[in-house]
C-alpha positions in Angstrom: -2.0 -0.5 -26.2 -4.8 2.0 -26.8 -5.9 3.6 -23.6 -9.5 3.6 -24.6 -9.5 -0.1 -25.2 -8.1 -0.8 -21.8 -10.8 1.3 -20.2 -13.7 -0.4 -21.9 -12.5 -4.0 -21.1 -14.7 -5.4 -18.3 -12.6 -5.6 -15.2 -12.8 -7.1 -11.7 -11.5 -5.2 -8.7 -10.8 -7.3 -5.6 -8.4 -5.2 -3.5 -9.7 -1.6 -3.1 -9.7 0.3 0.2 -12.5 2.7 0.5 -10.6 5.5 2.3 -7.6 5.1 0.0 -9.7 5.6 -3.1 -11.1 9.1 -2.3 -11.0 11.6 -5.1 -8.4 14.4 -4.8 -11.1 17.0 -5.4 -13.1 15.6 -2.5 -10.1 15.6 -0.3 -9.4 19.2 -1.1 -12.9 20.2 -0.3 -13.0 18.3 3.0 -9.6 19.7 3.9 -10.8 23.3 3.3 -13.8 22.7 5.6 -11.5 21.3 8.4 -9.2 24.3 8.0 -12.1 26.7 8.3 -13.0 24.9 11.6 -9.4 25.2 12.7 -8.8 21.5 12.8 -5.9 21.5 10.3 -3.7 24.0 8.5 -4.8 23.8 4.9 -1.4 24.8 3.4 0.2 21.8 5.2 -1.8 19.4 3.0 -2.8 21.3 -0.2 0.5 20.5 -2.1 0.3 16.8 -1.1 -3.3 16.5 -2.3 -2.7 18.1 -5.6 0.5 16.1 -6.3 0.1 12.8 -8.2 3.6 11.3 -8.0 3.8 11.3 -4.2 6.9 10.2 -2.2 6.5 7.6 0.6 6.5 10.4 3.2 3.8 12.3 1.3 1.8 9.1 1.0 1.8 8.7 4.8 0.9 12.4 5.2 -2.1 12.0 2.9 -3.2 8.9 4.9 -3.0 11.1 8.1 -5.3 13.6 6.5 -7.7 10.9 5.3 -8.0 9.5 8.9 -8.9 13.0 10.0 -11.6 13.7 7.4 -13.3 10.4 7.4 -14.8 10.5 10.9 -18.4 11.3 10.3 -21.3 9.4 8.7 -22.1 12.0 6.1 -18.5 11.9 4.7 -18.4 8.1 4.7 -21.6 8.0 2.7 -20.4 10.6 0.2 -17.0 9.0 -0.5 -18.6 5.5 -0.9 -20.9 6.8 -3.5 -18.1 8.6 -5.4 -15.7 5.6 -5.2 -18.3 3.2 -6.7 -19.1 5.8 -9.4 -15.4 6.1 -10.3 -14.9 2.3 -10.6 -18.1 2.0 -12.7 -16.9 4.8 -15.0 -13.9 2.7 -16.1 -16.1 -0.4 -16.6 -15.3 -2.3 -13.4 -18.1 -4.8 -13.5 -17.5 -6.3 -10.1 -16.0 -4.6 -7.0 -15.1 -5.9 -3.6 -14.8 -2.7 -1.5 -13.0 -3.1 1.8 -13.0 -0.8 4.8 -12.3 -0.9 8.5 -15.4 -0.2 10.6 -14.5 2.8 12.8 -15.7 4.0 16.2 -15.9 7.6 17.1 -17.6 8.0 20.4 -17.5 11.8 20.3 -20.0 11.9 17.4 -21.9 8.7 18.3 -20.2 6.6 15.6 -20.1 2.8 16.2 -18.7 0.2 14.0 -22.2 -0.7 12.9 -23.3 2.9 12.2 -20.0 3.4 10.2 -21.0 0.4 8.0 -24.5 1.6 7.7 -23.1 4.9 6.4 -21.1 2.9 3.8 -24.3 1.1 2.7 -26.1 4.4 2.5 -23.4 5.5 0.1 -24.2 2.5 -2.1 -27.9 3.3 -2.0 -27.4 7.0 -2.7 -25.7 6.4 -6.1 -29.2 5.8 -7.4 -29.9 9.5 -7.1 -27.1 10.4 -9.4 -26.1 9.0 -12.8 -26.0 5.5 -11.5 -29.0 3.3 -10.9 -28.4 0.7 -8.2 -31.1 -1.8 -7.5 -31.2 -3.8 -4.3 -32.9 -7.2 -4.2 -34.5 -8.2 -0.9 -32.9 -11.6 -1.0 -29.1 -11.1 -0.8 -28.7 -7.4 -1.4 -27.5 -7.8 -5.0 -26.0 -4.5 -6.1 -26.3 -4.1 -9.8 -25.8 -0.6 -11.2 -26.0 0.8 -14.7 -23.6 3.5 -15.7 -24.5 5.7 -18.7 -25.7 3.0 -21.1 -25.1 -0.7 -20.5 -22.3 -0.7 -18.0 -23.0 -2.6 -14.8 -21.2 -3.0 -11.6 -21.8 -5.5 -8.8 -20.6 -4.4 -5.4 -19.7 -6.5 -2.3 -18.2 -5.4 1.0 -15.2 -6.8 3.0 -14.8 -5.7 6.6 -11.2 -5.1 7.5 -9.6 -6.0 10.8 -6.8 -3.4 11.6 -3.6 -4.9 13.0 -3.8 -2.4 15.9 -6.9 -4.1 17.1 -7.2 -6.6 20.0 -8.6 -10.1 19.7 -11.9 -8.9 21.2 -12.1 -6.0 18.7 -11.3 -8.2 15.8 -14.1 -10.6 16.9 -16.5 -7.7 17.1 -15.7 -6.9 13.4 -16.3 -10.5 12.4 -19.6 -10.6 14.3 -20.7 -7.4 12.6 -19.8 -8.9 9.2 -22.0 -11.9 10.1 -24.9 -9.6 11.1 -24.6 -7.7 7.8 -24.3 -10.7 5.5 -27.7 -9.9 4.1 -26.5 -6.4 3.3 -23.7 -7.2 0.9 -20.9 -8.1 3.3 -19.2 -11.3 2.2 -15.8 -11.4 3.8 -13.1 -10.3 6.1 -9.7 -8.6 5.4 -6.7 -8.3 7.7 -4.8 -5.1 7.0 -3.1 -2.1 8.5 0.5 -1.3 9.4 2.4 -4.6 8.8 4.9 -3.9 11.5 2.2 -3.6 14.2 0.4 -6.5 16.0 0.9 -10.3 16.1 -0.7 -12.8 13.8 -1.8 -14.9 16.8 -3.9 -12.0 18.0 -6.2 -12.1 14.9 -6.2 -15.9 14.3 -9.2 -16.7 16.5 -11.4 -14.2 14.8 -10.3 -15.2 11.4 -10.9 -18.9 12.1 -14.3 -18.1 13.4 -15.1 -16.0 10.4 -14.2 -18.8 8.0 -16.2 -21.4 10.1 -19.2 -19.1 9.8 -19.0 -19.0 6.0 -17.2 -15.7 5.5 -14.4 -15.5 3.0 -11.0 -14.3 4.2 -8.2 -12.3 2.5 -5.0 -11.3 4.2 -2.4 -8.6 3.6 0.6 -10.8 3.5 4.3 -10.3 3.0 4.3 -6.5 2.9 7.4 -6.6 5.1 10.0 -9.5 5.4 8.5 -11.5 8.3 9.1 -15.1 7.2 7.5 -16.8 10.3 4.3 -14.7 10.0 4.1 -15.2 6.2 4.3 -18.9 6.5 1.7 -19.0 9.3 -0.6 -17.0 7.1 -0.2 -19.4 4.2 -0.8 -22.3 6.6 -4.1 -20.7 7.4 -5.1 -21.2 3.7 -6.9 -17.9 3.1 -9.0 -17.5 0.0 -6.7 -14.8 -1.2 -3.6 -12.8 -0.1 -2.7 -9.2 -1.0 0.7 -8.0 -2.1 3.2 -10.8 -1.4 6.1 -8.3 -1.9 8.6 -9.7 0.6 8.5 -13.5 0.0 11.7 -15.5 0.1 12.2 -18.7 -1.9 10.6 -20.9 0.9 7.5 -18.7 1.0 7.1 -18.8 -2.7 7.4 -22.6 -2.7 4.8 -22.9 0.0 2.4 -20.4 -1.7 2.6 -22.4 -5.0 2.3 -25.8 -3.4 -0.9 -25.2 -1.4 -4.1 -26.2 -3.0 -7.6 -25.1 -1.9 -10.9 -26.3 -3.4 -12.9 -23.8 -5.4 -16.2 -24.4 -7.1 -16.3 -22.8 -10.6 -18.9 -22.4 -13.2 -17.9 -24.4 -16.2 -17.4 -22.5 -19.5 -15.9 -23.3 -22.9 -14.7 -20.8 -25.5 -16.5 -21.8 -28.8 -17.0 -19.9 -32.0 -15.6 -16.6 -30.5 -17.8 -16.7 -27.4 -17.9 -18.2 -24.0 -20.5 -20.9 -23.6 -21.9 -21.8 -20.2 -22.2 -25.6 -19.7 -24.8 -25.3 -16.9 -22.7 -27.4 -14.6 -20.3 -26.7 -11.8 -16.8 -28.2 -11.4 -14.8 -28.4 -8.2 -11.1 -28.0 -8.8 -8.1 -27.1 -6.7 -6.3 -23.8 -7.0 -3.3 -22.2 -5.3 -3.9 -19.3 -3.0 -4.8 -16.4 -5.3 -2.7 -13.2 -5.1 -4.0 -9.7 -5.4 -1.4 -7.8 -7.4 -1.2 -4.0 -6.8 1.7 -2.8 -9.0 1.6 1.0 -8.5 1.1 0.8 -4.7 4.1 -1.5 -4.5 6.3 0.7 -6.6 5.5 4.2 -5.4 6.4 3.5 -1.7 9.4 1.5 -3.0 8.2 -1.8 -1.4 9.4 -3.2 -4.8 12.5 -1.5 -6.2 11.2 -1.3 -9.8 8.3 -2.6 -11.8 10.5 -4.8 -14.1 11.5 -7.0 -11.1 7.9 -7.2 -9.7 6.8 -10.8 -8.9 3.8 -10.4 -11.3 6.0 -11.6 -14.1 7.0 -14.8 -12.4 3.5 -15.6 -11.1 2.0 -14.9 -14.6 4.6 -17.0 -16.3 3.8 -19.9 -14.0 0.0 -19.5 -14.5 -0.5 -18.8 -10.8 -3.9 -17.3 -10.1 -3.5 -13.5 -9.9 -5.7 -10.5 -10.3 -4.7 -6.9 -10.9 -6.0 -4.4 -8.3 -5.5 -0.8 -7.3 -5.2 -1.0 -3.5 -5.6 2.8 -2.9 -6.4 4.4 -6.3 -6.7 7.9 -4.8 -3.6 7.9 -2.7 -1.4 6.3 -5.4 -3.1 8.3 -8.3 -4.0 5.2 -10.4 -7.0 3.4 -11.7 -7.6 -0.3 -12.6 -7.4 0.6 -16.3 -4.0 2.1 -15.6 -2.8 -1.0 -13.9 -3.7 -3.1 -16.9 -2.0 -0.6 -19.2 1.1 -0.8 -17.0 1.2 -4.6 -17.3 0.8 -4.3 -21.0 3.6 -1.8 -21.5 6.0 -3.4 -19.0 5.5 -7.1 -19.6 4.4 -7.1 -23.2 0.9 -8.5 -22.7 -1.4 -8.0 -25.7 -5.1 -7.5 -25.9 -6.0 -11.2 -25.7 -3.8 -11.7 -22.7 -5.2 -8.7 -20.9 -8.7 -9.8 -21.6 -8.0 -13.3 -20.3 -6.3 -11.9 -17.2 -9.5 -9.8 -16.5 -11.8 -12.7 -17.2 -10.0 -15.2 -15.0 -10.4 -12.9 -12.0 -14.1 -13.9 -12.0 -13.1 -17.3 -10.7 -11.7 -15.8 -7.5 -14.4 -13.4 -6.4 -15.9 -14.1 -3.0 -19.5 -13.8 -4.3 -21.4 -17.0 -5.2 -21.9 -18.8 -8.4 -25.0 -16.8 -9.4 -22.8 -13.7 -9.5 -20.1 -15.5 -11.4 -22.6 -16.6 -14.0 -23.8 -13.0 -14.4 -20.3 -11.8 -14.8 -19.4 -14.4 -17.4 -22.4 -13.2 -19.5 -20.6 -9.8 -19.5 -17.4 -11.3 -20.7 -19.2 -13.4 -23.3 -20.7 -10.2 -24.7 -17.4 -8.4 -24.5 -15.5 -11.3 -26.3 -17.8 -10.8 -29.3 -17.1 -7.1 -29.6 -13.6 -6.6 -28.4 
């Protein structure tokens, strides 16, 4: 599979953590600044930052550094801008960027001011080689990269598993306040061995009742009772699903949730929009993050990854990066990895990318816009 072809295919990214997607060069710069202030010892982190094939221990060490350097508004704005630029550069046409709103009382950072810094980062891309236009209606974020490349960005607010019910509810309320600013959903993430599912359930139920979409990190560790409870909640999507047993797989594949889709047919080598909507039932969609599952050895090897089974059974899946900076990958690399490991050809990869449009949390207007992109790409690729 030609690397260039994989890069130019339009792609949809639905599981990308802002702080885990920071460029190595930016981390090096920020680490040097902290070292000059005496906050860290630069030599303790330099090797880990420069290394691409990081061990699990090195991954956690890098996350420790990221938590230290991402504690001021200016840095959050900068890394948001750069992350969006990097995804646009590899022809990601739709991005759902997730982040946990942070509070840092020592510098006057609230959860809201943190998110405002993120949004400032989206706006600031217009001053570089991207041109992002914001509509006054629903904060559409279309950007043009170089020539005709476009990216639509939406935001998911993450609830950290270390949070209390009250703190989780605060995050949901913030998401509701910022719905007119590109926020469309809630994510539950963090250390999977910390916290109890029941702690977050009231906030997640409230979020869904108020019209926010919900995705859950699910099955990162073998906790059968929690996994089944999460599936019973019927989230729009789940991430990872690495530690499912047979019973969890059966439950995942049996649940059906209603999804409204734009109706398209493939005719004369192009996608034709039928100008109607159809309401059908889908299984809970799975966000697949191959490299981030393999590097920390959550999955022993890629050839036994559950992608193969889900793909074979036509279960709704989408390839994602998770933490592209930490795991030294890109969405193009994830597609190339699937091609080389599981033998998917260009047509199969293109279809895998196109089908992801059905599972975005943005509305049908955005889906229609994206399908125009794939219609154009089908004629040329």
